[in-house]
N, C-alpha and C positions, 0 to 999 in steps of 0.2 A: 885349773882346767875349766872351771866354770866361768872364768873371766874371759877366755878366748873364743868361746862359742858364738857370741853375738856378731862378731865381724864376719864370720863365714856366712851367716844367714843374710847379712846385709849385702855381701858380694853376690850371693846367689840371686837375690831379689833384683839387684841392678842388672844382672845378666839377663834375667827373664824379661825385664821391661825393655832393654835394648833390643832383644830378639823380636819382641812384639812390634816395636817401632819399625825395625827393618822389614818385617813381614808386611805391615800395613802400607809402607811406602812402595814396596814392590808390587803389592796388589793394586794400589792407585795408579802406579806407572803402567801396569798391564792394562788396566781399564781405560786409561787415556789413550794408549796405543790402539786398543780395539775400537774406541770411539772415532779416532781419526781414520782408521782403516774403513770402518762402515760408512763414514761420510764421503770418503773418496770413491767408494764403490757405488754409493747412491748417485753421486754426481756423474760418474762414468755411465751408469745405466740411464740417467736422464738424458745425457748427450746422445747416447745410442738411440733412445726412443725418439728424440727430436729429429735425429738424422734419418731414422726410418720413416717417420711421418711426414717429412718434408716441410716442417714448420720452422719458422725463425722467430726469434724474439724481436719485438719491435725496437727499432733504433731509437736511442735517446738523444741523438744528435739534433741540433737545431735545424730549422728549415733552411737557413742559409748554408749550413754545413752539409746538407744532403746532396748526394751526387746528382748531377743533372742528367735526366733521362732524355734521350732524343724524342722529339715530338711524335715522330712516326711510330716509334716503339710504344709510347704511352697511349696513343689513340687506338692502335690496332686491336688490343684485346676487347674493348667495349664498343667498337665501331658498329659491328653487326647489330648488337642489342640496341644502340642508339638509333640506328636507321629504322629498325622495326618499330620502336616506340614512336618515332616521329611520323612514320607512315600511319600508324594506328591513330595518333592524335589528329593528323590531317583528315583522315577518313571520318573520325567522329565529328570534327568541326564542320566538315562539308555536309554530313547528315543533319546536324543541328541547324545549319543555315538553310538547308532545303525544307526542313520541317517548319522553321519560322516563316519562310517565304510562302509556304502553303497556307499557314494560318493567317498571315497578313492578306493573302489573296482572297481567302474566304471572308475575312472581315471586310475587305474592300467591296466584295460582291454584295455582302449583306447591307453595307452602308449605302451602296448605289441603289439597291432595291428599295431600302427604306426611303432614300431621297426621291426615287421615282414615284413611290406611293404618295409621299407628301406633295410632290409636284402635281400628281393627278388629282389629289384631294383639293389642292388650291385651285386648280383649273376649273373644278366644278362649281366654285363660288361665283355667283353671278356678278356682273359688273354694274348692274343697276338694281337698286332696291328702294322701294317706296318713292320712286320718282327722282332719287339721287343717284348720280353716276360718278365713276372715278374721273377726276379732273374738274368736277364742278366746284365753283365757289359757293360757299355757304356762310351764313351768319350765325354765330353762337352768341347768345346774349351777353355772357360774362366776358367774352374775349374778342368779339368783333368778327371780322371777315377772315375766313380760313379756306383751305382748299382740300378736297377729299383726295387723298393719295392712294387709297386702297379700301377694299372690303374684305375683312379677314375674320377668321373664326378663332376664338380664344376659349380656353377651359377656365371657367370661374366657378368655384364651389361645386365641383363635380358636375358641372353643366357646360355645355358647349354653346357659346353665344356668338351670334353674328354681329360684327361691329364695323362702324365706319371709322377709318383712320383719317383724322382731320389734322392737317399741319398748319401752324401759324408761323409763317416765315419770319416776321418781324420780331415776335416774342421768342423765337426759337423753341417752340413748344409743340408737342404732338398730343392730341386728345383722342381718346377712344369713346365713341358714342354708340351704345347698342341700337341696332336698327329698329327694334320694337319700342324704343324709348325716345324717339325723335321728337314727338309732339310734346311729351312731358318735359323734356330737356329744353325745349324752346328753339331748337335748331331749325332754321328756315332757309329758303332760297334767297337770292339777292332781290332787293326791292325792284319794282318796275320803274320805268322812266317817269310815269305819272307821280309815283310816290316821292321820287327824288326831286321832282319839280315842286311838289308841295313843301318839301323840306327847305328848298331855296326860297320859296315865298315866305316861310316862317322866319328865315334869317333877315329878310327885308322889313319885318314888322318891328314894332316898338317894344323895347325891353320892359319886362314886368318884374319889378323887384319888390318883394314883400318886406315890410319893416318888422322883421323878426330876427332872432339871434342867428348867427352864422351856422351853428351846430344844427339847428332845425332846417335851414335852407340846404345845408350840405346833405342831409339825409334825403331830402326831396330830389336834389340833383342826382344823387347816387342811384336812386330808384329809377329815374328816367334813363340814366346812362346804361344800367343793366337790363332795361326792358328790351333793348335791341331795336326799338322803333326809331327810324331816322327822323321823323317829325319831332318826337320827344327829345331826341338828342340835339336837334337843331334849336329847340327852345333853351336848352342849357347853354349852348354856345352863344346865342343871342343875348341872354340875360347877363352872362359873365364878361362879355366883350366890352372893352373900354376904348373909346375914341380919344383923339387929341383933345385936351382940355377937361377931360373927366378924371375923377379921382383914380389913383392907381389901385391895382388889385393887390389884395393881400397874398401871402405865399400860398395859402390853402386854396384861395380862389383861382390863382394862376395855375396850380396843378390840376384842379378840376376842369378849368377851361381847356388846357392843352389836351387832356385825356378825351374830352368830348369832341374837340376839333379833329383829333387824330382818328377817332372811331368813325366820325361822319365822313372824313376825307377818304378813308380806305374803302368804304362801301361806294362812295361816289366814283372813285377811280376804277373799281371793279365793274361798275355798271357802264361807265363811260369809256372803259378800256384805255385809261391813261395812267400816268404815274401818280403816286400818292402825294408827293411834294407839289406837283402841279395842281392837283385837286385841292390841296389845302390853300395854296395861293389864290386860287379862284374863289374859294369860299370866303377868305378874308377880304378880297376885293369887294364881294357882295356886301359884307358887313360894313365896310368903310363907306360904301356908296349909299347905304340906307340912311 
């Protein structure tokens, strides 16, 4: 009897385990069915809500696969909004253009008024100061004969100075000379006919060449040339001139001679109212005849 008891216990244990497995499988099967049912119910409720709200899921098809909408149907929904925006933009642009035109008009008026004030100020400047008038020929020692083209006022170091505007046409240079510094600057009127005749007489005289080094003589000639005195300039031309049969001039002597001859010829032409080249030719003829 004791030997048969264990098999029964073994059979009862196996039955219990199989019953538990069948119960667990049935439980899992019921849970899976309930999960599928709940998922289907949620999907159905989502479709119902989407249908009620009128929303659609975005299409995942490519742009080439999208159905072609007629142009009239595509434009009609936003046409009114586009026209209203375009009208507002045009109105804003028109207003900005009008404001800009008003500002430019004001600026132009201010510029015209400033220009008128400048013109009135310049009109008040006299045309003759210290015996010099606009259009007169003058002699500036370091540059020779020039012509006054205007009398202007310039601001220099917080001061307003009245100046002669002197133009040297051959040198293409313009010089500003303060009207109150004319005497100290050495600017003078053209020489008289008597002074020019004295310069011609000097050219007919005998050359006076000192036996000193050229550097010393060059300094003396330069001082006479910058003095602006036509008689002194005529002495430089006479001493450096070389006739046929005389030793040739050096390069420095030739340069000094041409500068002195040009300076004297320009004043002679201004006094005689002739051309500078004709005046230079006449002076050289006097030198050759001496």
